[in-house]
C-alpha positions, 0 to 999 in steps of 0.5 A: 499500500502507498500514500499519494497526493492528488493535487487539483487546480482550482478553476478562475471562476468556481461552479457547483459543477467544480465543487462537485467534480473532485468528489465525483473523481474520488468515488470513481477511483475508488470504485475502479480499485485504485483508490483504497478509502472511499472518502479519502481527506482533502485540504484546500488552499488558495490554488487547489484542493489536495486529496491524500489517497491510500493506493493499493500499488504504486502505479495505481493511478497510472491512466492505463488502469482508469475505467470508464467512470474514471475518465467520465469523472475527468472529462467532468473536471475538464469541463467544470474548469479544472486543470488535469490533477497532479499526483505526488507520490509520497511513499510506501505505507509502512502498515500496509500488505505487499501487493502481489507482484507474481505475473500467473497466480495459480490462485486468488483468496478473498480475505479481508478484516475489519482492520484491513484497509488493502484490496480483499483479494489475495494471491494464494501463491504470494499472499500479496494484495491484488489491486481490483483494477486488475480484474478484467470488469466486463460492462459497468465494473460491477465485479469490482462494485460487489467486492468492495460491497462484501468488503464493507459487509465483512468488515462490519460482521468482524467488528461487531464480534471483535467488540463483543456487543449485542450482536456478537453472536450473531456477527460470528455466525456470519463469519464462521458458517459456511452457509450464512448470508455473507458466507453465501455472497462471499461464495457467489462472488468468488465464483464470478470473480473465477469466471471474469474473462481473462482472470482463469484462475480459482478464487477461494472464500476464506472461512474464519475460525476464531483463535483457540477454537477447533471446528467440530470436525477439524479435518473435514470441509464444513460445506461437504464434509470431505477431508481439507487439503492440507498441504498449503503455503498459503500465508493465512489458510492452512486448510483448503476444499477445492469442490467448495472452493474454501479455505481456512486457517 
């Protein structure tokens, strides 16, 4: 993960369109997987707006990664009187996960936590994060939006469980049960990702197992009952069921 500053010169004659152009661009960049924060901080001075962005990779804001919504937002900036935004890469975030550098990963893993700000798509070979803009999106970029929606829902359940409030038991069920609503939506998403044009790799769903607790059948997949595969070098996982597309610690 990297931090960058996006600098947008203010127009000579501010308009309502100019005021909303930058938020639309930042929203489009987030939905495209180029920016990790949905509402990054913005600072204004007399000449420009300065947005401080968390990026999944150093080259995340390169024009070659722009999707149709990002290009449309950039056109709106120009129409509103802004100049082209400038980007200054400030450096790597010491608390972020490294991004995947593998050319052809053997598989991917859908994984996140409530404190994780990185992309929820991980490489099964190196455990590095995979920026969502690398996913062939197809019409409307909907697959990337679905990943971000699932990540938000998972983080909410994980936070409720960690904070041990009134909804702790219900939140834990969503995290650990292979057939919960959260798991079902995540597994459907994994299937959609695996079927995305040109991705061509299986995508496994990470099933949470609380630390220090053993499942009722530790050597069996909770979805189909078949033995787990245990010969995995994956970072956060030691168990995998190829038939169900599940992975666990």
